[in-house]
C-alpha positions in Angstrom: 28.8 -37.4 -166.5 28.2 -35.8 -163.1 31.0 -35.3 -160.6 34.7 -36.0 -161.2 36.1 -39.2 -159.7 38.9 -39.1 -157.1 41.2 -40.4 -159.8 40.1 -37.6 -162.2 40.6 -35.0 -159.4 44.1 -36.2 -158.8 44.9 -36.0 -162.5 43.9 -32.4 -162.9 47.0 -31.2 -161.0 45.5 -29.1 -158.2 48.1 -27.8 -155.6 46.1 -29.8 -153.1 42.7 -31.3 -152.9 41.0 -32.6 -149.7 38.6 -35.5 -149.0 35.0 -35.7 -149.9 35.3 -33.2 -152.8 32.7 -33.1 -155.5 33.5 -31.1 -158.6 31.2 -31.2 -161.7 32.7 -32.6 -164.8 31.3 -29.5 -166.5 33.4 -27.1 -164.4 36.2 -25.2 -166.3 39.5 -25.1 -164.4 42.5 -23.0 -165.4 45.9 -23.1 -163.7 44.9 -25.9 -161.3 48.4 -26.0 -159.9 47.5 -22.6 -158.2 44.3 -23.9 -156.7 44.0 -25.3 -153.2 40.8 -27.2 -152.3 39.9 -28.3 -148.8 37.7 -31.1 -147.7 33.9 -31.4 -148.0 33.7 -29.1 -151.0 31.1 -29.1 -153.8 31.5 -27.2 -157.0 28.6 -27.5 -159.3 28.0 -27.4 -163.1 29.4 -24.6 -165.4 31.6 -23.0 -162.7 34.8 -21.3 -163.8 37.9 -21.5 -161.6 40.5 -19.3 -163.3 43.5 -18.8 -161.0 46.1 -16.2 -161.6 49.4 -15.9 -159.9 47.7 -15.3 -156.5 45.8 -18.5 -156.8 42.5 -19.7 -155.5 42.2 -21.1 -152.0 39.0 -22.9 -151.1 38.5 -24.0 -147.4 36.4 -26.8 -145.9 32.6 -27.3 -146.1 32.3 -24.9 -149.0 29.6 -24.9 -151.7 30.1 -23.1 -155.0 26.8 -23.3 -156.9 26.3 -23.6 -160.7 27.6 -20.8 -163.0 29.8 -19.2 -160.3 33.0 -17.6 -161.6 36.2 -17.1 -159.6 38.5 -15.2 -161.9 41.6 -13.0 -161.5 45.3 -12.5 -161.1 45.3 -12.0 -157.3 44.3 -14.4 -154.6 40.7 -15.4 -154.1 40.2 -17.0 -150.7 37.0 -18.8 -149.8 37.1 -19.7 -146.1 35.5 -22.6 -144.3 31.7 -22.9 -144.2 31.1 -20.4 -147.1 28.4 -20.6 -149.7 28.4 -18.8 -153.0 25.1 -19.0 -154.8 24.4 -19.4 -158.5 25.6 -17.0 -161.2 27.8 -15.0 -158.8 31.0 -13.6 -160.4 34.0 -12.9 -158.2 36.9 -10.9 -159.7 40.3 -10.3 -158.2 41.2 -8.3 -161.3 39.4 -5.6 -163.2 40.4 -3.4 -166.1 40.5 0.4 -165.8 37.2 1.7 -167.3 38.3 5.4 -167.5 39.3 5.3 -171.1 42.9 6.2 -170.3 44.1 2.7 -171.2 43.3 -0.2 -173.5 41.5 -3.1 -171.9 41.5 -6.9 -172.3 43.7 -9.9 -171.9 45.1 -9.7 -175.4 46.6 -6.2 -174.9 50.3 -5.9 -173.8 50.5 -4.7 -170.1 52.3 -1.4 -171.0 49.0 -0.2 -172.6 46.6 -1.2 -169.9 46.0 -0.6 -166.2 44.5 -3.5 -164.2 43.2 -3.3 -160.6 44.5 -6.6 -159.0 43.6 -7.1 -155.4 42.8 -10.1 -153.2 39.2 -11.1 -152.5 38.4 -12.9 -149.2 35.2 -14.6 -148.0 35.7 -15.1 -144.3 34.2 -18.1 -142.6 30.5 -18.6 -142.4 29.8 -15.9 -145.0 27.0 -16.4 -147.6 26.6 -14.8 -151.0 23.2 -14.8 -152.8 22.6 -15.5 -156.4 23.7 -13.2 -159.2 26.1 -11.1 -157.2 29.2 -9.4 -158.4 32.2 -9.1 -156.1 35.0 -6.8 -157.2 38.8 -6.6 -156.4 39.8 -5.8 -152.8 36.6 -6.9 -151.1 36.6 -8.8 -147.8 33.3 -10.3 -146.9 33.4 -10.4 -143.1 32.9 -13.4 -141.0 29.3 -14.5 -140.9 28.1 -11.8 -143.3 25.3 -12.5 -145.8 24.9 -10.7 -149.1 21.5 -10.8 -150.8 20.8 -11.8 -154.4 21.6 -9.3 -157.2 24.1 -7.3 -155.1 27.2 -5.4 -156.3 30.0 -5.6 -153.7 32.7 -3.0 -154.2 33.9 -2.5 -150.6 34.8 -4.5 -147.5 31.8 -5.7 -145.4 31.8 -5.8 -141.7 31.4 -9.2 -139.9 27.9 -10.5 -139.1 25.9 -8.2 -141.2 23.2 -8.7 -143.8 23.7 -6.6 -146.9 21.8 -6.3 -150.2 21.4 -4.1 -153.3 23.1 -1.9 -155.8 24.2 0.3 -154.2 24.9 -2.1 -151.4 23.2 -1.3 -148.1 23.5 -2.7 -144.6 20.1 -4.2 -143.7 20.6 -5.6 -140.1 22.9 -7.7 -138.0 23.0 -11.4 -138.8 22.4 -14.0 -136.1 25.5 -15.8 -134.7 23.5 -18.9 -133.7 25.3 -20.9 -136.4 28.6 -20.7 -134.4 27.1 -23.1 -131.9 27.1 -25.8 -134.5 30.8 -25.5 -135.3 31.7 -27.7 -132.3 30.4 -30.7 -134.4 33.0 -30.1 -137.1 36.5 -30.5 -135.6 
């Protein structure tokens, strides 16, 4: 119970896994051979890492809180010093909701239309609890997204955004950059 041991992490079959990695034994992991995990990473209970062909890339000093989902066919990149808070869902794939196609993973691809686009969290970004991040989004460096936000577009660096619809609130302080010199 708790976090997986180093031996257990190695047995999962990740593409790579760094040092000082804590992954809950209650985390669901699909296609681990397409998942890269850096060092100083913590992934809490009941997370889902479901990598498609594009894979999932998790940098260094990353925290992925409980109940977070990283799901989709395209790449999901979580850069260094990123935090993703509880119950956030990140999708690099989404069905077409227009009604012109069938939807779901059990439907043959000729009958459905799926939006598959890379999702990127640039370094020092922070995502609040219960957010939804859709395909094609880039969360800019140092950007913070408040709880319960829906993110459907790329966000400029060093901003604070919140809501549904998402709104820019104000610039975010860059003071944290000063601390990076201690992490070489």
